[in-house]
LUMNU-623763 format. One record per residue: chain; x, y, z of N, C-alpha, C, CB in turn. Coordinates in steps of 0.2 Angstrom, whole numbers, plus 5000, padded with zeros to 4 digits. Glycine has a CB too. Example, Ala and Ser with C-alpha at 12.3 -4.5 7.8 and 13.67 -1.06 7.14 Angstrom:
BEGIN
A / 5066 / 4972 / 5039 / 5062 / 4978 / 5039 / 5066 / 4984 / 5039 / 5057 / 4978 / 5045 $
A / 5064 / 4989 / 5035 / 5068 / 4995 / 5036 / 5064 / 5000 / 5039 / 5070 / 4997 / 5029 $
This chain:
BEGIN
A / 5170 / 5083 / 4909 / 5169 / 5078 / 4917 / 5166 / 5072 / 4913 / 5163 / 5082 / 4924 $
A / 5167 / 5068 / 4918 / 5166 / 5062 / 4915 / 5158 / 5059 / 4915 / 5170 / 5058 / 4920 $
A / 5159 / 5054 / 4913 / 5148 / 5052 / 4912 / 5149 / 5045 / 4915 / 5143 / 5051 / 4901 $
A / 5144 / 5046 / 4918 / 5144 / 5039 / 4923 / 5138 / 5036 / 4920 / 5143 / 5041 / 4933 $
A / 5136 / 5028 / 4920 / 5130 / 5026 / 4918 / 5129 / 5021 / 4925 / 5131 / 5022 / 4909 $
A / 5122 / 5022 / 4928 / 5117 / 5019 / 4933 / 5114 / 5014 / 4931 / 5113 / 5023 / 4936 $
A / 5115 / 5009 / 4928 / 5111 / 5002 / 4925 / 5108 / 4998 / 4932 / 5116 / 4997 / 4920 $
A / 5103 / 4998 / 4932 / 5098 / 4994 / 4936 / 5097 / 4987 / 4936 / 5093 / 4996 / 4936 $
A / 5100 / 4982 / 4944 / 5100 / 4976 / 4944 / 5094 / 4973 / 4948 / 5106 / 4974 / 4947 $
A / 5093 / 4966 / 4947 / 5087 / 4963 / 4950 / 5087 / 4957 / 4947 / 5080 / 4968 / 4948 $
A / 5092 / 4951 / 4952 / 5093 / 4944 / 4948 / 5093 / 4944 / 4943 / 5090 / 4940 / 4949 $
A / 5091 / 4942 / 4938 / 5091 / 4943 / 4930 / 5088 / 4947 / 4926 / 5090 / 4939 / 4928 $
A / 5088 / 4952 / 4930 / 5082 / 4959 / 4928 / 5089 / 4964 / 4926 / 5075 / 4964 / 4937 $
A / 5090 / 4966 / 4920 / 5095 / 4970 / 4919 / 5092 / 4976 / 4916 / 5099 / 4967 / 4914 $
A / 5092 / 4984 / 4917 / 5088 / 4989 / 4917 / 5095 / 4994 / 4915 / 5083 / 4990 / 4923 $
A / 5095 / 4996 / 4908 / 5103 / 4999 / 4907 / 5102 / 5006 / 4905 / 5107 / 4995 / 4901 $
A / 5108 / 5008 / 4908 / 5106 / 5019 / 4910 / 5108 / 5020 / 4900 / 5116 / 5026 / 4918 $
A / 5104 / 5023 / 4898 / 5106 / 5025 / 4889 / 5110 / 5031 / 4892 / 5098 / 5028 / 4882 $
A / 5108 / 5036 / 4895 / 5110 / 5041 / 4895 / 5116 / 5043 / 4900 / 5106 / 5043 / 4896 $
A / 5116 / 5042 / 4906 / 5120 / 5042 / 4911 / 5121 / 5049 / 4913 / 5125 / 5039 / 4908 $
A / 5125 / 5051 / 4917 / 5124 / 5059 / 4922 / 5133 / 5059 / 4922 / 5120 / 5059 / 4934 $
A / 5134 / 5066 / 4920 / 5141 / 5069 / 4921 / 5143 / 5071 / 4929 / 5140 / 5076 / 4916 $
A / 5147 / 5066 / 4931 / 5150 / 5068 / 4938 / 5157 / 5071 / 4940 / 5150 / 5063 / 4942 $
A / 5161 / 5074 / 4944 / 5165 / 5077 / 4943 / 5169 / 5069 / 4946 / 5165 / 5084 / 4947 $
A / 5168 / 5065 / 4950 / 5173 / 5059 / 4952 / 5166 / 5053 / 4952 / 5177 / 5060 / 4963 $
A / 5171 / 5047 / 4953 / 5168 / 5041 / 4957 / 5162 / 5042 / 4961 / 5173 / 5038 / 4961 $
A / 5167 / 5046 / 4967 / 5163 / 5048 / 4973 / 5156 / 5052 / 4973 / 5168 / 5052 / 4976 $
A / 5157 / 5057 / 4969 / 5150 / 5062 / 4968 / 5145 / 5056 / 4963 / 5153 / 5071 / 4963 $
A / 5147 / 5052 / 4959 / 5144 / 5048 / 4957 / 5138 / 5043 / 4963 / 5150 / 5044 / 4954 $
A / 5144 / 5040 / 4965 / 5139 / 5036 / 4970 / 5136 / 5040 / 4974 / 5143 / 5033 / 4974 $
A / 5138 / 5047 / 4976 / 5133 / 5052 / 4980 / 5125 / 5051 / 4977 / 5136 / 5061 / 4980 $
A / 5126 / 5054 / 4972 / 5121 / 5056 / 4965 / 5116 / 5050 / 4965 / 5124 / 5056 / 4957 $
A / 5119 / 5044 / 4967 / 5115 / 5038 / 4967 / 5112 / 5035 / 4973 / 5117 / 5033 / 4965 $
A / 5113 / 5037 / 4977 / 5112 / 5036 / 4984 / 5106 / 5041 / 4985 / 5118 / 5038 / 4987 $
A / 5105 / 5047 / 4984 / 5102 / 5051 / 4986 / 5095 / 5049 / 4979 / 5106 / 5058 / 4987 $
A / 5096 / 5046 / 4974 / 5092 / 5045 / 4968 / 5086 / 5038 / 4970 / 5097 / 5042 / 4960 $
A / 5092 / 5034 / 4973 / 5088 / 5027 / 4976 / 5083 / 5029 / 4981 / 5092 / 5022 / 4980 $
A / 5087 / 5034 / 4986 / 5082 / 5036 / 4993 / 5075 / 5039 / 4989 / 5087 / 5043 / 4998 $
A / 5077 / 5043 / 4984 / 5069 / 5047 / 4980 / 5066 / 5042 / 4979 / 5069 / 5051 / 4973 $
A / 5067 / 5035 / 4973 / 5065 / 5032 / 4972 / 5060 / 5027 / 4975 / 5068 / 5032 / 4970 $
A / 5064 / 5024 / 4980 / 5060 / 5022 / 4986 / 5054 / 5026 / 4990 / 5064 / 5019 / 4991 $
A / 5055 / 5031 / 4992 / 5049 / 5038 / 4994 / 5047 / 5037 / 4988 / 5051 / 5047 / 4996 $
A / 5045 / 5037 / 4982 / 5041 / 5039 / 4977 / 5037 / 5032 / 4979 / 5045 / 5040 / 4969 $
A / 5041 / 5027 / 4978 / 5037 / 5020 / 4976 / 5032 / 5017 / 4982 / 5042 / 5014 / 4973 $
A / 5038 / 5019 / 4986 / 5036 / 5016 / 4994 / 5038 / 5010 / 4995 / 5028 / 5015 / 4997 $
A / 5032 / 5009 / 5000 / 5034 / 5000 / 5003 / 5032 / 4996 / 4998 / 5029 / 4998 / 5009 $
A / 5029 / 4997 / 4993 / 5025 / 4990 / 4989 / 5030 / 4986 / 4985 / 5018 / 4992 / 4983 $
A / 5035 / 4989 / 4986 / 5041 / 4985 / 4982 / 5046 / 4983 / 4986 / 5044 / 4989 / 4976 $
A / 5050 / 4976 / 4983 / 5055 / 4973 / 4988 / 5062 / 4976 / 4987 / 5056 / 4963 / 4987 $
A / 5063 / 4981 / 4991 / 5071 / 4984 / 4986 / 5074 / 4981 / 4988 / 5075 / 4992 / 4987 $
A / 5076 / 4977 / 4995 / 5085 / 4973 / 4995 / 5085 / 4968 / 4991 / 5089 / 4969 / 5004 $
A / 5083 / 4967 / 4983 / 5085 / 4963 / 4980 / 5087 / 4967 / 4973 / 5079 / 4958 / 4980 $
A / 5086 / 4974 / 4973 / 5089 / 4978 / 4969 / 5095 / 4979 / 4970 / 5086 / 4983 / 4967 $
A / 5100 / 4984 / 4966 / 5105 / 4986 / 4965 / 5106 / 4991 / 4959 / 5108 / 4982 / 4966 $
A / 5112 / 4995 / 4961 / 5114 / 4998 / 4956 / 5122 / 4997 / 4954 / 5112 / 5005 / 4956 $
A / 5123 / 4995 / 4949 / 5128 / 4996 / 4945 / 5131 / 5002 / 4943 / 5127 / 4992 / 4940 $
A / 5136 / 5004 / 4943 / 5139 / 5012 / 4941 / 5145 / 5009 / 4935 / 5143 / 5018 / 4949 $
A / 5145 / 5011 / 4931 / 5147 / 5012 / 4927 / 5152 / 5017 / 4922 / 5145 / 5010 / 4926 $
A / 5158 / 5018 / 4922 / 5161 / 5024 / 4917 / 5160 / 5025 / 4912 / 5167 / 5023 / 4917 $
A / 5162 / 5032 / 4909 / 5159 / 5033 / 4902 / 5163 / 5027 / 4895 / 5161 / 5041 / 4899 $
A / 5167 / 5023 / 4897 / 5170 / 5018 / 4893 / 5166 / 5010 / 4897 / 5179 / 5018 / 4894 $
A / 5160 / 5012 / 4898 / 5155 / 5007 / 4901 / 5159 / 5001 / 4904 / 5150 / 5004 / 4895 $
A / 5166 / 5002 / 4907 / 5168 / 4999 / 4913 / 5166 / 5000 / 4920 / 5173 / 5001 / 4913 $
A / 5163 / 4994 / 4922 / 5160 / 4993 / 4931 / 5166 / 4996 / 4935 / 5159 / 4984 / 4934 $
A / 5163 / 5003 / 4940 / 5166 / 5004 / 4942 / 5165 / 5002 / 4950 / 5167 / 5008 / 4939 $
A / 5157 / 5004 / 4952 / 5156 / 5001 / 4959 / 5149 / 4999 / 4957 / 5157 / 5007 / 4966 $
A / 5147 / 4995 / 4964 / 5140 / 4991 / 4964 / 5137 / 4994 / 4970 / 5139 / 4983 / 4965 $
A / 5131 / 4996 / 4971 / 5127 / 4998 / 4979 / 5121 / 4995 / 4978 / 5126 / 5007 / 4982 $
A / 5121 / 4991 / 4982 / 5114 / 4987 / 4983 / 5109 / 4992 / 4987 / 5116 / 4979 / 4988 $
A / 5103 / 4991 / 4984 / 5099 / 4998 / 4989 / 5099 / 4995 / 4996 / 5090 / 5000 / 4986 $
A / 5100 / 4988 / 4999 / 5099 / 4987 / 5007 / 5104 / 4991 / 5010 / 5101 / 4979 / 5009 $
A / 5113 / 4991 / 5005 / 5116 / 4997 / 5009 / 5112 / 5003 / 5009 / 5123 / 4999 / 5006 $
A / 5108 / 5006 / 5006 / 5106 / 5012 / 5007 / 5103 / 5013 / 5012 / 5103 / 5015 / 5002 $
A / 5099 / 5009 / 5010 / 5092 / 5007 / 5017 / 5095 / 5006 / 5023 / 5087 / 5001 / 5017 $
A / 5099 / 5003 / 5024 / 5102 / 5004 / 5032 / 5105 / 5010 / 5032 / 5107 / 4999 / 5034 $
A / 5109 / 5013 / 5030 / 5113 / 5019 / 5030 / 5106 / 5025 / 5034 / 5117 / 5022 / 5019 $
A / 5102 / 5026 / 5029 / 5095 / 5030 / 5030 / 5092 / 5027 / 5038 / 5090 / 5028 / 5022 $
A / 5091 / 5021 / 5039 / 5089 / 5020 / 5046 / 5095 / 5022 / 5050 / 5088 / 5013 / 5047 $
A / 5099 / 5021 / 5049 / 5106 / 5023 / 5055 / 5104 / 5032 / 5056 / 5116 / 5021 / 5050 $
A / 5105 / 5034 / 5052 / 5102 / 5043 / 5051 / 5098 / 5045 / 5054 / 5098 / 5045 / 5046 $
A / 5092 / 5042 / 5056 / 5087 / 5042 / 5056 / 5085 / 5040 / 5064 / 5086 / 5038 / 5051 $
A / 5089 / 5035 / 5065 / 5089 / 5031 / 5072 / 5093 / 5036 / 5077 / 5093 / 5023 / 5072 $
């Protein structure tokens, strides 16, 4: 199974995922990260400004595959609950 890396970015801050996760596809990697983002927000609460954060997904060759802004995840969650 391919490995994907989930780097966190906020403005000039870039936190690199050194381990990654095995996922069957890019779609599965995105789903995996959406759940992880929601868990992170739930754990850390509203004390942070999550709107400035994003996850950048790279494949096993470290090529950029997708960007997932936290605001996109938050909007989807609000719609789901609303």
